[in-house]
KEDRENMI-225743 format. One line per 8 residues: their letters; for each residue x, y, z of N, C-alpha, C, O. Coordinates in pm, whole numbers. Atoms other than C-alpha are relative to their C-alpha. Layout:
BEGIN
A) X:Y:Z:X:Y:Z:X:Y:Z:X:Y:Z ~ ...
This chain:
BEGIN
MGGVARRS) 73:6:125:1017:272:-1223:-115:100:6:-182:110:108 ~ 110:-94:3:769:537:-1326:20:122:87:-74:199:109 ~ -29:-117:-81:939:795:-1108:-52:-7:143:-73:97:206 ~ 48:14:-138:816:653:-776:101:-80:81:186:-149:25 ~ -88:73:-90:994:510:-475:-29:-150:-5:-136:-192:-47 ~ 18:145:-1:1044:135:-436:-122:-41:81:-194:-134:44 ~ 113:34:-87:786:129:-157:-133:20:-74:-225:-62:-62 ~ 122:-25:78:521:284:-385:-17:-107:-107:-126:-160:-127
QSAYESDE) 5:103:105:608:44:-666:-45:-132:60:-128:-202:1 ~ 38:125:-66:579:-247:-425:-148:1:38:-216:-101:24 ~ 142:-11:-36:240:-120:-304:-88:-18:-122:-195:-79:-113 ~ 77:18:123:118:-104:-664:-3:-148:-39:-108:-201:-74 ~ -10:138:43:240:-455:-740:-72:-97:92:-117:-203:48 ~ 69:88:-94:86:-605:-427:-146:39:20:-213:-14:109 ~ 140:-44:-2:-248:-431:-488:-39:69:131:-157:72:166 ~ 31:-77:-119:-221:-229:-166:-46:140:-37:-127:201:34
RSPDASYL) 36:-131:50:-252:95:-364:-16:-6:-150:36:-97:-216 ~ 15:-11:145:-356:197:-714:88:113:-50:96:218:14 ~ -86:-105:55:-118:396:-934:-84:119:-49:-199:102:-88 ~ 71:-117:51:-213:752:-1031:29:18:-149:109:-55:-207 ~ -11:-21:145:-239:889:-1384:142:35:-42:188:-12:-146 ~ -136:-39:40:109:1046:-1388:93:-121:-2:180:-131:-88 ~ -80:122:-1:264:710:-1293:-30:-84:-124:60:-135:-190 ~ 37:80:117:67:532:-1565:57:59:-128:103:-15:-215
LAVREIGV) -57:-63:119:178:787:-1823:151:-22:-7:206:-43:-115 ~ -145:21:-2:541:748:-1714:36:-143:-41:131:-162:-118 ~ -34:138:36:538:369:-1742:-43:-33:-143:14:-121:-206 ~ 38:20:140:358:388:-2074:116:40:-91:138:-22:-195 ~ -113:-47:79:661:580:-2204:110:-106:-12:187:-104:-108 ~ -104:105:9:883:278:-2128:-56:-131:-55:11:-234:-52 ~ 55:115:70:647:38:-2303:-98:-86:76:-137:-193:27 ~ 97:78:-77:409:-84:-2032:-138:15:-64:-177:126:-102
DIGYVLTG) 136:1:55:64:-178:-2163:-97:45:109:-136:-33:195 ~ 86:-57:-104:-158:51:-1954:-137:-67:-2:-198:-84:104 ~ 128:71:9:-472:-123:-2081:3:-128:82:-95:-164:147 ~ -14:124:-78:-343:-444:-1927:7:30:150:-52:-41:231 ~ -12:-38:-141:-252:-271:-1600:-138:33:57:-170:-7:169 ~ 131:-45:-50:-602:-120:-1569:-107:-107:-7:-192:-115:82 ~ 110:93:22:-818:-404:-1702:39:-147:10:-48:-233:27 ~ -42:139:0:-608:-719:-1703:-10:-63:-138:14:-183:-154
ERSTAGEP) 9:50:138:-662:-751:-2079:103:74:-86:123:194:-70 ~ -100:-58:88:-395:-693:-2342:-64:99:-96:-174:76:-146 ~ 46:-95:100:-435:-386:-2563:21:-59:-137:113:-139:-159 ~ -10:53:136:-488:-458:-2927:9:117:-96:-89:155:-160 ~ -23:-116:85:-337:-166:-3117:-22:-36:-146:17:-144:-191 ~ 20:20:142:-443:-131:-3479:-129:-70:-37:-165:-69:-154 ~ 126:66:30:-768:-326:-3452:-115:99:12:-107:191:93 ~ 118:-84:-18:-1106:-160:-3498:-56:-20:140:-43:-128:198
ASEAGGRD) 51:7:-138:-1276:-83:-3166:-95:-116:20:-96:-176:127 ~ 97:108:-16:-1549:-340:-3230:66:-136:7:7:-230:61 ~ -69:129:-2:-1290:-618:-3274:102:-10:113:150:-119:143 ~ -106:-3:-100:-1047:-516:-2998:-51:-46:136:-91:37:218 ~ 39:52:-130:-1136:-744:-2708:-143:32:38:-173:42:157 ~ 140:-24:-31:-1509:-672:-2737:-32:145:33:-143:175:77 ~ 29:-141:-26:-1476:-296:-2698:-104:49:-99:-102:13:-217 ~ 101:-54:90:-1772:-111:-2839:28:147:-30:129:202:15
ADEADVLA) -20:-139:40:-1812:238:-2984:3:94:120:77:192:118 ~ -2:-86:-120:-1884:390:-2639:138:-1:65:189:104:106 ~ -133:9:-60:-1552:262:-2505:102:74:-85:192:139:-32 ~ -91:-72:90:-1372:398:-2811:-17:151:17:81:225:13 ~ 25:-143:-23:-1538:738:-2752:63:46:131:125:152:136 ~ -58:-36:-129:-1434:739:-2387:152:7:-10:214:99:43 ~ -145:1:16:-1078:649:-2481:46:122:-79:148:183:-44 ~ -36:-118:80:-1068:925:-2744:-8:127:84:78:215:74
MYRQLNDA) 13:-117:-87:-1192:1179:-2489:111:2:105:167:108:134 ~ -107:10:-100:-943:1056:-2229:132:49:-57:207:119:11 ~ -127:-39:63:-656:1107:-2470:10:151:-22:120:203:-39 ~ -1:-145:17:-758:1473:-2507:24:74:132:53:194:131 ~ -16:-62:-131:-730:1539:-2131:147:33:29:237:-36:-18 ~ -135:-27:-49:-427:1707:-1973:24:-88:122:-63:-166:160 ~ -34:86:-114:-251:1546:-1676:-97:17:117:-134:-81:182 ~ 93:-25:-111:-483:1711:-1422:-135:-66:-29:-197:-124:61
GKASLHAF) 126:63:37:-789:1591:-1611:6:-151:11:-88:-216:57 ~ -17:145:-10:-653:1238:-1634:6:-44:146:-52:-146:182 ~ -8:33:-142:-570:1237:-1263:-137:8:65:-173:-76:148 ~ 136:-17:-55:-919:1363:-1180:-89:-116:-42:-163:-170:40 ~ 80:112:49:-1080:1096:-1396:42:-129:69:-43:-211:106 ~ -50:119:-68:-860:829:-1240:-55:-6:143:-100:-111:188 ~ 50:-5:-138:-960:941:-889:-149:-32:4:-195:-104:92 ~ 144:27:6:-1328:936:-986:-26:-149:-23:-107:-209:47
LASCISTG) 20:141:30:-1306:588:-1136:42:-88:118:-26:-185:151 ~ -46:78:-116:-1107:456:-839:-102:6:113:-125:-95:180 ~ 100:-10:-107:-1369:589:-598:-125:-80:-35:-185:-142:52 ~ 115:81:43:-1649:429:-802:26:-148:24:-61:-219:74 ~ -33:141:-16:-1472:94:-798:12:-37:147:-43:-138:190 ~ -22:35:-141:-1368:105:-432:-128:3:81:-141:-72:178 ~ 126:-7:-75:-1717:200:-312:-105:-94:-56:-208:-119:8 ~ 97:89:63:-1895:-36:-549:-111:76:-72:-207:16:-120
AMVQATPA) 101:-82:68:-2093:253:-696:20:-11:-151:133:-9:-201 ~ 0:-1:147:-2181:231:-1064:89:-108:-62:151:-84:-166 ~ -77:109:57:-2008:-103:-1123:-94:-111:-45:-207:-121:1 ~ 80:113:48:-2133:-408:-1306:-19:-101:111:56:-101:209 ~ 31:100:-103:-2282:-693:-1106:116:-96:23:139:-140:136 ~ -112:92:-16:-1981:-914:-1172:127:80:27:159:170:-50 ~ -123:-73:-30:-1659:-792:-1009:109:-30:-101:107:-135:-166 ~ -113:20:90:-1345:-751:-1213:85:-117:48:94:-143:168
RRAKRLPE) -82:114:-37:-1117:-1053:-1222:113:39:94:143:-34:188 ~ -114:-41:-81:-828:-860:-1071:-42:34:142:35:12:235 ~ 44:-40:-134:-1033:-734:-776:-16:-121:92:-7:-106:214 ~ 16:119:-82:-1089:-1092:-657:126:-34:77:120:-93:184 ~ -125:34:-64:-722:-1123:-571:31:90:119:106:50:208 ~ -34:-95:-105:-712:-819:-343:-22:-55:141:72:-54:220 ~ 20:50:-136:-873:-972:-32:91:-118:31:139:-132:144 ~ -87:115:-23:-671:-1291:-76:143:45:30:206:-7:122
NRRAALDQ) -135:-50:-23:-342:-1098:-99:11:66:136:106:43:210 ~ -3:-68:-129:-426:-882:200:-13:-99:114:54:-85:216 ~ 17:100:-106:-542:-1180:403:127:-81:19:168:-109:131 ~ -125:76:-10:-227:-1375:321:106:83:71:178:31:157 ~ -98:-86:-67:-12:-1079:424:-34:15:147:55:15:232 ~ 43:-14:-140:-217:-1036:741:29:-128:77:79:-123:189 ~ -28:128:-65:-191:-1407:823:149:-16:29:188:-63:136 ~ -144:12:-19:185:-1396:776:47:92:112:125:51:198
RTAENVER) -39:-94:-106:222:-1085:993:-50:-48:136:19:-34:237 ~ 55:50:-126:-4:-1237:1258:86:-114:54:119:-117:172 ~ -85:112:-42:205:-1555:1267:134:50:52:185:0:152 ~ -127:-57:-46:524:-1349:1297:-17:65:137:69:50:224 ~ 25:-65:-130:372:-1146:1583:-19:-102:111:29:-82:223 ~ 20:105:-100:263:-1462:1765:134:-64:37:162:-88:154 ~ -132:58:-27:613:-1609:1728:83:93:88:148:48:182 ~ -74:-96:-81:768:-1288:1866:-52:3:143:26:8:238
AMAEVERL) 60:-2:-135:524:-1286:2158:38:-124:79:71:-115:197 ~ -37:125:-69:595:-1651:2241:148:4:42:182:-40:152 ~ -142:-11:-34:970:-1585:2232:19:95:118:100:69:207 ~ -8:-96:-112:922:-1285:2463:-48:-65:129:12:-44:235 ~ 52:70:-119:714:-1497:2705:106:-95:54:130:-98:174 ~ -104:94:-42:988:-1763:2715:118:74:62:174:30:162 ~ -111:-79:-53:1255:-1497:2770:-33:50:141:50:42:232 ~ 41:-51:-132:1059:-1345:3060:-8:-112:103:29:-92:219
KSERAAKQ) 4:114:-93:1000:-1689:3215:141:-37:45:163:-65:163 ~ -139:33:-32:1374:-1758:3200:57:102:97:124:65:194 ~ -49:-106:-90:1454:-1423:3362:-60:-16:140:11:-5:240 ~ 69:15:-129:1196:-1480:3637:57:-121:76:79:-113:197 ~ -54:120:-64:1329:-1831:3706:141:25:52:179:-27:157 ~ -137:-28:-41:1685:-1700:3726:4:91:124:97:82:204 ~ 3:-93:-113:1587:-1430:3978:-51:-65:129:-15:-20:238 ~ 58:62:-120:1396:-1659:4217:106:-85:71:181:-159:8
PKK) -97:82:-76:1602:-1812:4498:-40:-147:-4:-158:-182:-3 ~ 25:144:3:1638:-2188:4488:-29:-48:140:32:0:236 ~ 43:51:-132:1475:-2379:4775:77:-119:42:53:-172:151
């Protein structure tokens, strides 16, 4: 989907990576609501900016300017915004709702991988004990 490999798509869906502008434009072409992907809020096409989910005139201006950018400009803006969000620079005091899930998802994946690694290690220990016992002469 969006012209990326399954692994990239999976990374986007599990919040391990953020999609770039070209991916967002590609999925928009197949009907994906990019506003929802970026903000977690449904786009409200056809409504005045002041009524569309609380957007104000500044947001409408930014959106209008964004739409004038070419792909390189959109990618550059995306990279800038992603760096601001990831570093915590220039963000509002309250974190975005979607960002709260990131540490939980990563921790759950880490916990699962850790448990799998512990199970593998325990199985290896048991295997080695069995081999050692088989090699030792009986008294």
